[in-house]
N, CA, C and O atoms as a GROMACS GRO file, in nm:
protein
  320
    1UNK      N    1  15.151   3.856   7.439
    1UNK     CA    2  15.238   3.845   7.559
    1UNK      C    3  15.350   3.736   7.526
    1UNK      O    4  15.290   3.653   7.457
    2UNK      N    5  15.458   3.702   7.539
    2UNK     CA    6  15.551   3.595   7.518
    2UNK      C    7  15.545   3.496   7.619
    2UNK      O    8  15.498   3.514   7.732
    3UNK      N    9  15.591   3.395   7.578
    3UNK     CA   10  15.541   3.295   7.701
    3UNK      C   11  15.658   3.303   7.834
    3UNK      O   12  15.635   3.246   7.941
    4UNK      N   13  15.768   3.374   7.813
    4UNK     CA   14  15.870   3.391   7.903
    4UNK      C   15  15.808   3.479   7.979
    4UNK      O   16  15.813   3.478   8.102
    5UNK      N   17  15.725   3.587   7.889
    5UNK     CA   18  15.694   3.692   8.027
    5UNK      C   19  15.576   3.614   8.100
    5UNK      O   20  15.564   3.633   8.222
    6UNK      N   21  15.482   3.520   8.031
    6UNK     CA   22  15.372   3.436   8.088
    6UNK      C   23  15.404   3.375   8.226
    6UNK      O   24  15.335   3.383   8.328
    7UNK      N   25  15.520   3.316   8.210
    7UNK     CA   26  15.609   3.227   8.299
    7UNK      C   27  15.635   3.297   8.402
    7UNK      O   28  15.609   3.270   8.519
    8UNK      N   29  15.700   3.407   8.353
    8UNK     CA   30  15.761   3.493   8.498
    8UNK      C   31  15.610   3.548   8.576
    8UNK      O   32  15.617   3.580   8.694
    9UNK      N   33  15.523   3.554   8.529
    9UNK     CA   34  15.433   3.615   8.600
    9UNK      C   35  15.323   3.514   8.706
    9UNK      O   36  15.263   3.533   8.812
   10UNK      N   37  15.338   3.386   8.597
   10UNK     CA   38  15.286   3.295   8.671
   10UNK      C   39  15.352   3.231   8.797
   10UNK      O   40  15.300   3.159   8.882
   11UNK      N   41  15.519   3.291   8.785
   11UNK     CA   42  15.611   3.239   8.905
   11UNK      C   43  15.591   3.346   9.011
   11UNK      O   44  15.613   3.328   9.131
   12UNK      N   45  15.539   3.479   8.948
   12UNK     CA   46  15.526   3.586   9.064
   12UNK      C   47  15.394   3.555   9.136
   12UNK      O   48  15.380   3.571   9.257
   13UNK      N   49  15.303   3.511   9.057
   13UNK     CA   50  15.169   3.462   9.147
   13UNK      C   51  15.206   3.364   9.256
   13UNK      O   52  15.160   3.359   9.370
   14UNK      N   53  15.306   3.280   9.194
   14UNK     CA   54  15.323   3.157   9.342
   14UNK      C   55  15.393   3.207   9.490
   14UNK      O   56  15.416   3.150   9.596
   15UNK      N   57  15.414   3.356   9.434
   15UNK     CA   58  15.487   3.393   9.584
   15UNK      C   59  15.392   3.416   9.660
   15UNK      O   60  15.279   3.438   9.618
   16UNK      N   61  15.432   3.415   9.817
   16UNK     CA   62  15.339   3.449   9.909
   16UNK      C   63  15.338   3.603   9.903
   16UNK      O   64  15.435   3.668   9.864
   17UNK      N   65  15.232   3.653   9.942
   17UNK     CA   66  15.200   3.787   9.887
   17UNK      C   67  15.292   3.884   9.960
   17UNK      O   68  15.295   3.999   9.918
   18UNK      N   69  15.384   3.843  10.084
   18UNK     CA   70  15.504   3.999  10.114
   18UNK      C   71  15.612   3.980  10.007
   18UNK      O   72  15.678   4.074   9.962
   19UNK      N   73  15.627   3.838   9.964
   19UNK     CA   74  15.741   3.863   9.831
   19UNK      C   75  15.680   3.954   9.706
   19UNK      O   76  15.745   4.037   9.643
   20UNK      N   77  15.545   3.922   9.683
   20UNK     CA   78  15.484   3.955   9.572
   20UNK      C   79  15.500   4.139   9.573
   20UNK      O   80  15.516   4.205   9.470
   21UNK      N   81  15.489   4.202   9.724
   21UNK     CA   82  15.485   4.309   9.729
   21UNK      C   83  15.623   4.365   9.725
   21UNK      O   84  15.659   4.478   9.693
   22UNK      N   85  15.685   4.270   9.759
   22UNK     CA   86  15.873   4.307   9.775
   22UNK      C   87  15.900   4.314   9.634
   22UNK      O   88  15.976   4.407   9.604
   23UNK      N   89  15.853   4.230   9.523
   23UNK     CA   90  15.868   4.213   9.398
   23UNK      C   91  15.800   4.334   9.327
   23UNK      O   92  15.854   4.369   9.222
   24UNK      N   93  15.716   4.385   9.358
   24UNK     CA   94  15.654   4.507   9.295
   24UNK      C   95  15.734   4.661   9.341
   24UNK      O   96  15.736   4.772   9.289
   25UNK      N   97  15.784   4.613   9.442
   25UNK     CA   98  15.873   4.736   9.479
   25UNK      C   99  15.984   4.760   9.380
   25UNK      O  100  16.005   4.867   9.323
   26UNK      N  101  16.069   4.621   9.363
   26UNK     CA  102  16.153   4.620   9.276
   26UNK      C  103  16.152   4.635   9.144
   26UNK      O  104  16.244   4.654   9.065
   27UNK      N  105  16.049   4.626   9.129
   27UNK     CA  106  15.975   4.642   8.991
   27UNK      C  107  15.962   4.788   8.984
   27UNK      O  108  16.041   4.849   8.911
   28UNK      N  109  15.901   4.831   9.029
   28UNK     CA  110  15.889   4.969   9.038
   28UNK      C  111  16.022   5.065   9.034
   28UNK      O  112  16.029   5.171   8.972
   29UNK      N  113  16.105   5.018   9.097
   29UNK     CA  114  16.230   5.133   9.104
   29UNK      C  115  16.299   5.055   8.991
   29UNK      O  116  16.397   5.125   8.968
   30UNK      N  117  16.303   4.950   8.908
   30UNK     CA  118  16.367   4.905   8.797
   30UNK      C  119  16.286   4.976   8.663
   30UNK      O  120  16.352   4.995   8.561
   31UNK      N  121  16.161   5.009   8.667
   31UNK     CA  122  16.093   5.121   8.560
   31UNK      C  123  16.124   5.275   8.584
   31UNK      O  124  16.139   5.357   8.493
   32UNK      N  125  16.131   5.306   8.737
   32UNK     CA  126  16.166   5.433   8.759
   32UNK      C  127  16.333   5.441   8.667
   32UNK      O  128  16.339   5.496   8.557
   33UNK      N  129  16.430   5.391   8.720
   33UNK     CA  130  16.556   5.371   8.664
   33UNK      C  131  16.549   5.375   8.493
   33UNK      O  132  16.585   5.468   8.421
   34UNK      N  133  16.504   5.274   8.460
   34UNK     CA  134  16.470   5.291   8.318
   34UNK      C  135  16.407   5.391   8.224
   34UNK      O  136  16.430   5.384   8.103
   35UNK      N  137  16.330   5.481   8.274
   35UNK     CA  138  16.269   5.540   8.280
   35UNK      C  139  16.364   5.698   8.238
   35UNK      O  140  16.377   5.773   8.142
   36UNK      N  141  16.414   5.684   8.383
   36UNK     CA  142  16.514   5.783   8.384
   36UNK      C  143  16.619   5.809   8.285
   36UNK      O  144  16.647   5.919   8.238
   37UNK      N  145  16.692   5.659   8.250
   37UNK     CA  146  16.790   5.636   8.141
   37UNK      C  147  16.690   5.663   7.980
   37UNK      O  148  16.773   5.630   7.894
   38UNK      N  149  16.609   5.690   7.931
   38UNK     CA  150  16.522   5.739   7.835
   38UNK      C  151  16.585   5.901   7.835
   38UNK      O  152  16.587   5.952   7.723
   39UNK      N  153  16.629   5.975   7.934
   39UNK     CA  154  16.679   6.092   7.915
   39UNK      C  155  16.816   6.111   7.876
   39UNK      O  156  16.847   6.211   7.811
   40UNK      N  157  16.905   6.017   7.911
   40UNK     CA  158  17.037   5.996   7.856
   40UNK      C  159  17.055   5.980   7.706
   40UNK      O  160  16.972   5.939   7.625
   41UNK      N  161  17.179   6.020   7.685
   41UNK     CA  162  17.223   5.978   7.519
   41UNK      C  163  17.266   5.882   7.531
   41UNK      O  164  17.316   5.838   7.634
   42UNK      N  165  17.251   5.800   7.369
   42UNK     CA  166  17.280   5.638   7.366
   42UNK      C  167  17.391   5.570   7.400
   42UNK      O  168  17.391   5.449   7.423
   43UNK      N  169  17.535   5.675   7.407
   43UNK     CA  170  17.634   5.631   7.483
   43UNK      C  171  17.599   5.615   7.611
   43UNK      O  172  17.611   5.498   7.645
   44UNK      N  173  17.566   5.678   7.683
   44UNK     CA  174  17.531   5.651   7.812
   44UNK      C  175  17.426   5.537   7.823
   44UNK      O  176  17.381   5.525   7.937
   45UNK      N  177  17.365   5.434   7.713
   45UNK     CA  178  17.279   5.375   7.753
   45UNK      C  179  17.351   5.228   7.714
   45UNK      O  180  17.273   5.135   7.692
   46UNK      N  181  17.491   5.202   7.704
   46UNK     CA  182  17.520   5.097   7.639
   46UNK      C  183  17.544   5.025   7.748
   46UNK      O  184  17.582   4.911   7.721
   47UNK      N  185  17.536   5.048   7.853
   47UNK     CA  186  17.536   4.930   7.957
   47UNK      C  187  17.436   4.888   8.029
   47UNK      O  188  17.459   4.821   8.130
   48UNK      N  189  17.296   4.922   7.988
   48UNK     CA  190  17.169   4.889   8.014
   48UNK      C  191  17.134   4.748   7.962
   48UNK      O  192  17.069   4.669   8.029
   49UNK      N  193  17.178   4.723   7.847
   49UNK     CA  194  17.108   4.610   7.762
   49UNK      C  195  17.072   4.532   7.840
   49UNK      O  196  17.154   4.486   7.920
   50UNK      N  197  16.923   4.487   7.840
   50UNK     CA  198  16.836   4.410   7.929
   50UNK      C  199  16.939   4.283   7.828
   50UNK      O  200  17.016   4.307   7.735
   51UNK      N  201  16.897   4.128   7.902
   51UNK     CA  202  16.939   4.037   7.909
   51UNK      C  203  16.818   3.908   7.958
   51UNK      O  204  16.770   3.919   8.071
   52UNK      N  205  16.787   3.826   7.896
   52UNK     CA  206  16.681   3.737   7.951
   52UNK      C  207  16.766   3.648   8.088
   52UNK      O  208  16.721   3.634   8.202
   53UNK      N  209  16.932   3.584   8.019
   53UNK     CA  210  16.965   3.503   8.090
   53UNK      C  211  17.040   3.639   8.202
   53UNK      O  212  17.072   3.588   8.310
   54UNK      N  213  17.060   3.739   8.198
   54UNK     CA  214  17.115   3.808   8.350
   54UNK      C  215  16.972   3.824   8.384
   54UNK      O  216  16.981   3.782   8.500
   55UNK      N  217  16.867   3.848   8.373
   55UNK     CA  218  16.746   3.846   8.416
   55UNK      C  219  16.697   3.739   8.497
   55UNK      O  220  16.629   3.747   8.600
   56UNK      N  221  16.741   3.632   8.435
   56UNK     CA  222  16.710   3.488   8.497
   56UNK      C  223  16.794   3.462   8.612
   56UNK      O  224  16.740   3.438   8.720
   57UNK      N  225  16.888   3.464   8.605
   57UNK     CA  226  16.981   3.490   8.669
   57UNK      C  227  16.982   3.564   8.816
   57UNK      O  228  17.022   3.499   8.913
   58UNK      N  229  16.940   3.697   8.833
   58UNK     CA  230  16.890   3.770   8.923
   58UNK      C  231  16.756   3.730   8.967
   58UNK      O  232  16.712   3.782   9.069
   59UNK      N  233  16.680   3.637   8.898
   59UNK     CA  234  16.527   3.609   8.966
   59UNK      C  235  16.581   3.498   9.042
   59UNK      O  236  16.528   3.490   9.153
   60UNK      N  237  16.672   3.408   9.019
   60UNK     CA  238  16.712   3.311   9.094
   60UNK      C  239  16.763   3.349   9.221
   60UNK      O  240  16.729   3.291   9.324
   61UNK      N  241  16.854   3.456   9.218
   61UNK     CA  242  16.913   3.508   9.336
   61UNK      C  243  16.826   3.586   9.419
   61UNK      O  244  16.874   3.615   9.529
   62UNK      N  245  16.717   3.625   9.397
   62UNK     CA  246  16.591   3.704   9.465
   62UNK      C  247  16.532   3.570   9.515
   62UNK      O  248  16.547   3.566   9.637
   63UNK      N  249  16.495   3.504   9.488
   63UNK     CA  250  16.362   3.423   9.514
   63UNK      C  251  16.462   3.271   9.595
   63UNK      O  252  16.408   3.161   9.608
   64UNK      N  253  16.593   3.298   9.636
   64UNK     CA  254  16.654   3.205   9.687
   64UNK      C  255  16.727   3.255   9.816
   64UNK      O  256  16.782   3.192   9.906
   65UNK      N  257  16.705   3.430   9.790
   65UNK     CA  258  16.753   3.497   9.937
   65UNK      C  259  16.887   3.553   9.911
   65UNK      O  260  16.940   3.627   9.994
   66UNK      N  261  16.946   3.522   9.798
   66UNK     CA  262  17.078   3.555   9.759
   66UNK      C  263  17.096   3.698   9.727
   66UNK      O  264  17.125   3.718   9.609
   67UNK      N  265  17.086   3.794   9.796
   67UNK     CA  266  17.052   3.911   9.759
   67UNK      C  267  17.140   4.004   9.863
   67UNK      O  268  17.197   3.954   9.960
   68UNK      N  269  17.146   4.142   9.833
   68UNK     CA  270  17.229   4.264   9.911
   68UNK      C  271  17.108   4.310   9.966
   68UNK      O  272  17.000   4.283   9.912
   69UNK      N  273  17.120   4.400  10.104
   69UNK     CA  274  17.070   4.465  10.167
   69UNK      C  275  17.050   4.584  10.080
   69UNK      O  276  17.146   4.603  10.005
   70UNK      N  277  16.946   4.674  10.068
   70UNK     CA  278  16.942   4.789   9.973
   70UNK      C  279  17.033   4.887   9.985
   70UNK      O  280  17.070   4.957   9.891
   71UNK      N  281  17.080   4.898  10.130
   71UNK     CA  282  17.173   4.994  10.174
   71UNK      C  283  17.313   4.951  10.116
   71UNK      O  284  17.410   5.024  10.097
   72UNK      N  285  17.304   4.829  10.093
   72UNK     CA  286  17.479   4.810  10.001
   72UNK      C  287  17.462   4.820   9.875
   72UNK      O  288  17.573   4.821   9.821
   73UNK      N  289  17.357   4.831   9.784
   73UNK     CA  290  17.343   4.863   9.689
   73UNK      C  291  17.384   4.973   9.619
   73UNK      O  292  17.426   4.973   9.503
   74UNK      N  293  17.366   5.102   9.717
   74UNK     CA  294  17.374   5.223   9.698
   74UNK      C  295  17.529   5.314   9.750
   74UNK      O  296  17.572   5.425   9.722
   75UNK      N  297  17.577   5.207   9.834
   75UNK     CA  298  17.706   5.259   9.854
   75UNK      C  299  17.810   5.295   9.721
   75UNK      O  300  17.835   5.216   9.630
   76UNK      N  301  17.850   5.396   9.731
   76UNK     CA  302  17.931   5.421   9.656
   76UNK      C  303  17.897   5.518   9.527
   76UNK      O  304  17.978   5.569   9.450
   77UNK      N  305  17.740   5.531   9.528
   77UNK     CA  306  17.673   5.618   9.432
   77UNK      C  307  17.643   5.724   9.460
   77UNK      O  308  17.590   5.731   9.571
   78UNK      N  309  17.656   5.841   9.391
   78UNK     CA  310  17.651   5.999   9.433
   78UNK      C  311  17.557   6.018   9.327
   78UNK      O  312  17.565   5.984   9.209
   79UNK      N  313  17.430   6.103   9.413
   79UNK     CA  314  17.330   6.182   9.336
   79UNK      C  315  17.348   6.280   9.322
   79UNK      O  316  17.407   6.343   9.410
   80UNK      N  317  17.305   6.340   9.207
   80UNK     CA  318  17.305   6.466   9.198
   80UNK      C  319  17.193   6.570   9.259
   80UNK      O  320  17.206   6.692   9.242
   0.00000   0.00000   0.00000
């Protein structure tokens, strides 16, 4: 386990239970999306590169409440 992962786990443990559950739901969606990307061609995966900086920024937005309602996240996305 990397130190960055351990730090993230420690931070998650410090959250109130309701926020831990919300984080679990978010991670579940992320994992499902990542899993579905495995069925795409390499060209389609170019925009899904993980970066620690991006995660860190997103994490800070989440814990400070600077997030969008879930209904807005899906606006303009068409599902097959």
